[in-house]
C-alpha positions in Angstrom: -16.6 -2.5 33.6 -17.7 -2.8 30.3 -20.8 -1.0 29.9 -23.4 -1.7 27.1 -24.7 2.1 27.4 -22.8 5.0 28.3 -24.3 8.3 28.9 -22.0 11.8 28.2 -23.3 14.9 29.3 -23.2 18.3 27.1 -20.5 16.8 24.8 -18.2 13.7 23.6 -15.4 12.7 25.9 -12.0 12.0 24.7 -12.0 8.9 26.8 -14.6 7.1 25.7 -13.7 7.6 22.0 -10.2 6.2 22.8 -12.0 3.2 25.1 -14.6 2.1 22.7 -14.7 -1.5 24.1 -15.7 -0.1 27.4 -18.4 2.5 26.3 -20.6 0.4 24.4 -23.4 2.1 22.7 -22.7 6.0 23.4 -25.0 8.9 23.6 -24.5 12.5 24.4 -27.0 14.2 26.4 -28.1 17.8 25.9 -28.2 19.2 29.5 -28.7 22.7 28.6 -25.0 23.4 28.9 -23.3 24.6 25.6 -19.9 23.6 25.0 -17.2 26.5 24.4 -17.0 27.7 21.0 -13.1 27.0 20.6 -11.8 26.7 17.4 -9.1 24.5 18.9 -11.3 22.1 20.2 -11.9 19.0 17.5 -15.2 18.5 16.2 -16.5 15.0 15.6 -17.9 14.4 12.0 -20.8 12.4 11.5 -23.2 11.5 8.4 -24.9 14.7 8.3 -21.3 16.9 7.8 -20.3 14.2 5.0 -23.7 14.7 3.1 -23.5 18.6 3.7 -19.7 18.3 2.5 -19.1 15.7 -0.4 -20.5 17.3 -3.7 -23.5 15.7 -5.6 -22.7 14.3 -9.0 -24.8 16.3 -11.4 -27.0 14.6 -14.1 -24.8 16.0 -16.9 -21.6 14.7 -15.0 -18.9 12.9 -16.9 -16.0 11.1 -16.3 -14.0 14.3 -16.3 -16.0 16.1 -14.3 -16.0 13.4 -11.7 -11.8 13.7 -11.8 -9.2 11.5 -12.7 -6.8 10.1 -9.9 -3.6 8.8 -10.5 -2.2 5.9 -7.8 1.5 5.2 -7.8 2.8 2.0 -6.0 2.5 -1.7 -6.4 6.0 -3.2 -6.5 6.6 -6.5 -7.7 4.9 -8.6 -4.6 2.6 -6.1 -3.7 0.2 -5.0 -6.5 -3.2 -5.6 -4.6 -2.4 -2.4 -2.6 -3.0 -0.3 -5.8 -5.6 -2.5 -6.8 -7.5 -2.1 -3.2 -6.9 1.8 -3.4 -8.3 1.7 -7.0 -11.4 -0.2 -5.9 -12.4 2.3 -3.2 -12.1 5.2 -5.3 -14.0 3.5 -7.9 -16.7 3.4 -4.9 -16.3 6.7 -3.6 -17.1 8.6 -7.0 -14.0 9.2 -9.1 -14.4 9.5 -12.6 -11.0 7.6 -13.8 -8.3 5.9 -12.2 -5.0 5.2 -13.6 -2.6 2.6 -11.7 1.1 3.5 -12.1 3.0 0.3 -10.8 6.0 -1.9 -11.3 6.4 -3.3 -14.7 5.9 -7.2 -13.6 2.7 -6.0 -11.8 0.9 -4.4 -14.7 -0.8 -7.7 -15.9 -1.9 -8.3 -12.4 -3.6 -4.9 -11.8 -5.5 -5.1 -15.3 -6.8 -8.2 -14.4 -7.9 -7.4 -11.0 -9.5 -3.5 -12.3 -10.1 -3.8 -15.4 -12.1 -0.5 -15.1 -8.9 1.4 -14.6 -5.9 2.1 -16.8 -2.3 1.4 -15.9 1.2 2.6 -16.7 4.9 1.1 -15.3 7.6 2.7 -13.3 10.4 3.3 -13.1 9.7 6.8 -15.2 11.9 9.5 -16.3 11.1 12.9 -15.5 9.0 13.8 -18.8 7.1 10.8 -18.5 6.2 11.6 -14.4 5.3 14.9 -15.6 2.7 13.4 -18.5 1.0 11.3 -16.1 1.2 14.1 -13.3 -0.3 16.4 -16.2 -3.4 14.0 -16.5 -4.2 13.8 -12.9 -6.5 15.7 -10.7 -4.6 14.0 -7.6 -2.3 11.6 -6.9 -2.1 8.7 -4.2 1.5 8.1 -3.6 2.5 4.8 -1.3 0.2 1.9 -1.7 2.8 -0.7 -2.1 5.7 1.5 -3.3 8.6 -0.6 -1.9 11.9 0.2 -1.4 12.9 2.9 -4.1 9.6 5.1 -2.6 11.5 8.3 -2.2 13.1 8.8 -5.6 9.7 7.8 -7.3 8.1 10.0 -4.8 10.3 13.2 -5.6 9.7 12.6 -9.2 6.0 12.7 -9.0 6.3 15.9 -6.5 8.6 18.4 -8.0 7.8 21.1 -10.9 4.0 21.1 -9.8 1.4 21.5 -7.2 -1.1 18.8 -8.0 -3.2 17.6 -4.9 -1.5 14.5 -3.5 -1.7 12.0 -0.6 0.9 10.4 0.7 0.5 7.1 2.3 2.7 3.7 3.7 6.4 3.9 2.0 5.7 7.2 0.8 5.8 8.3 4.3 8.1 5.9 5.8 11.0 7.4 3.0 11.0 10.7 4.8 11.2 9.1 8.2 13.2 11.7 10.4 13.1 14.2 7.5 9.7 16.3 7.7 11.5 19.3 6.7 12.1 18.0 3.1 8.8 16.5 3.0 7.6 20.3 3.5 9.7 21.4 0.8 8.2 19.2 -1.8 4.7 19.7 -1.0 4.7 23.4 -1.0 2.1 25.0 -2.8 -0.4 22.4 -3.4 -3.4 20.7 -1.2 -1.6 17.6 0.4 -3.5 14.8 2.7 -0.6 12.5 5.1 -2.5 9.3 6.0 -0.1 7.5 8.3 -0.8 5.0 11.0 0.8 5.7 14.7 3.8 3.6 13.7 4.7 5.4 10.5 4.0 8.6 12.4 6.4 7.6 14.9 8.9 6.6 12.2 8.2 10.2 10.4 9.0 12.2 13.7 11.5 10.0 15.2 9.3 9.1 18.1 7.8 5.9 19.9 4.0 4.4 18.7 3.1 4.7 22.3 3.9 8.2 22.5 2.0 9.3 19.6 -0.8 7.3 20.9 -0.6 8.9 24.4 -0.9 12.6 22.3 -2.9 11.3 19.4 -5.2 14.3 19.6 -2.3 16.9 19.7 0.5 14.8 17.9 -0.4 15.9 14.2 -0.5 19.5 14.5 3.6 20.3 14.5 3.7 18.0 11.4 0.7 19.6 9.7 2.4 23.1 10.3 5.8 21.8 9.3 4.8 20.5 5.8 1.4 22.8 5.2 -0.3 19.4 5.0 -3.2 17.9 6.8 -2.4 14.7 9.0 -4.8 12.2 9.3 -3.6 10.0 11.9 -5.3 6.7 11.7 -6.8 4.9 14.8 -9.7 4.9 17.5 -10.4 7.6 17.2 -8.8 9.0 13.5 -7.9 12.7 14.0 -7.3 14.8 11.2 -5.4 17.9 11.8 -4.8 20.9 9.4 -1.9 23.3 9.3 -3.4 25.9 11.0 -4.5 23.5 13.7 -8.1 23.2 13.3 -9.1 19.4 14.2 -12.0 17.2 12.9 -12.5 13.6 14.7 -14.0 10.6 13.2 -15.2 7.9 15.4 -16.7 5.6 13.0 -15.5 2.1 12.5 -14.5 -1.1 14.0 -12.0 -3.9 14.1 -12.7 -5.3 10.9 -10.1 -2.5 9.7 -7.6 -4.0 11.6 -6.2 -5.8 8.5 -3.3 -5.6 5.9 -5.0 -3.1 3.0 -7.2 -1.4 4.9 -5.2 1.7 4.7 -5.2 1.5 0.9 -8.9 1.3 0.7 -8.7 4.9 3.3 -5.9 6.2 0.7 -8.2 5.7 -2.5 -11.3 7.3 -0.7 -9.1 10.3 0.3 -7.7 10.8 -3.0 -11.1 10.8 -4.6 -12.3 13.4 -1.9 -9.2 15.4 -2.5 -9.7 15.8 -6.3 -13.4 16.8 -5.8 -13.1 19.1 -2.7 -11.2 22.0 -2.2 -10.8 21.8 1.2 -8.1 18.8 2.3 -9.4 18.9 5.8 -13.1 18.2 4.8 -11.7 15.6 2.4 -9.7 13.9 4.8 -12.4 13.8 7.7 -15.1 12.8 5.0 -12.9 10.0 3.9 -12.1 8.7 7.3 -15.6 8.5 8.5 -16.7 6.6 4.9 -14.1 4.4 5.5 -15.2 3.8 9.1 -18.8 3.4 8.5 -18.5 1.2 5.5 -16.6 -1.3 7.8 -19.8 -0.9 10.4 -22.4 -1.6 7.6 -20.4 -4.7 6.4 -20.7 -6.0 9.9 -24.1 -5.4 10.0 -26.1 -7.7 12.5 -23.0 -10.0 12.9 -22.0 -10.6 16.6 -18.3 -10.3 15.9 -16.1 -8.6 12.9 -14.8 -11.8 12.5 -14.7 -13.0 8.9 -15.6 -9.5 7.6 -13.3 -9.1 4.9 -11.8 -6.1 2.8 -14.2 -6.9 -0.1 -17.2 -6.6 2.0 -16.1 -3.1 3.3 -15.7 -2.4 0.0 -19.1 -3.5 -1.3 -20.6 -1.6 1.3 -18.5 1.6 0.8 -20.9 2.5 -2.3 -23.9 2.6 0.0 -22.4 5.0 2.7 -22.3 8.0 0.4 -26.4 7.5 0.5 -26.6 8.1 4.4 -27.9 11.3 5.8 -28.1 10.7 9.5 -30.4 8.9 11.6 -33.2 11.0 13.5 -31.9 11.1 17.4 -34.2 10.7 20.3 -34.9 14.5 21.9 -32.3 15.7 23.9 -29.8 13.4 22.2 -26.9 15.2 20.8 -25.2 12.5 19.0 -24.7 8.7 19.0 -22.3 6.1 18.3 -22.8 2.1 17.9 -20.9 0.0 20.3 -17.6 -0.8 18.4 -15.9 -3.7 19.8 -17.0 -7.3 20.0 -18.7 -8.5 23.0 -18.5 -12.0 24.3 
């Protein structure tokens, strides 16, 4: 049965988050039973949490205080990945973006994102160190291509700058989580795999990852010292100490190539501005999904909603403070699937 409305008692149920198509609009009702206060249980992120966590921009802010983000990727033919990441960062409040891309991609990214500066790779050790020294956070991976591991190692060695690893930067360490952990030691870091990338990283099947989506990230987070943002329905963010935050925002408009690049730019911006990488990852995941919901608006279907629509909607997400819920309603989620 596909419900129009599902009422859950006392607390959100995992099955409802996984099977949104069948749940319709979800309300969690207060029946006078307090859920157990157990730090091992995940918490659901909402607009109130994001508004309270993402710092306000002071009237005296300038591009330096809004922080600087380095995005490394953009192999030939994949320049758009870094452009999407840079656009999302700009819509998320970053002060400066620099795109480090293949030499043949420089002209394309400068034309597509004129507010960003650009540099070319490959770069030697000193040049990489200079770029890293400029940045408050780094996004490694969007469209990085076949030489990803060498480039990732070059940008991570000898520094502790906060980093987001996505796409090719994760695939480069398939089956070698220990080496990745050694490179990430001593820094704030977020890994943003989808289930197939996560499966490659740990040598598992995507289907097995999905079955264990709430628990799968914990061993990798502990081994790497990084927050694992496992994308999906829902998105589960896991810290090295096992604490988990869950984002249930979003819809099928995000199921398209380039969606993850948008997310990496949002995560990178918040990681540069927030000391807590778990909070940065969870807020970014919620904002990414909420932008897709806003882009869909009152449409009957997500068909026709593009990444440009989602990027434009992202700017308004940061103004949300949450809606007033009816008395006795603890939480509410909109219907996420298309209905026929």
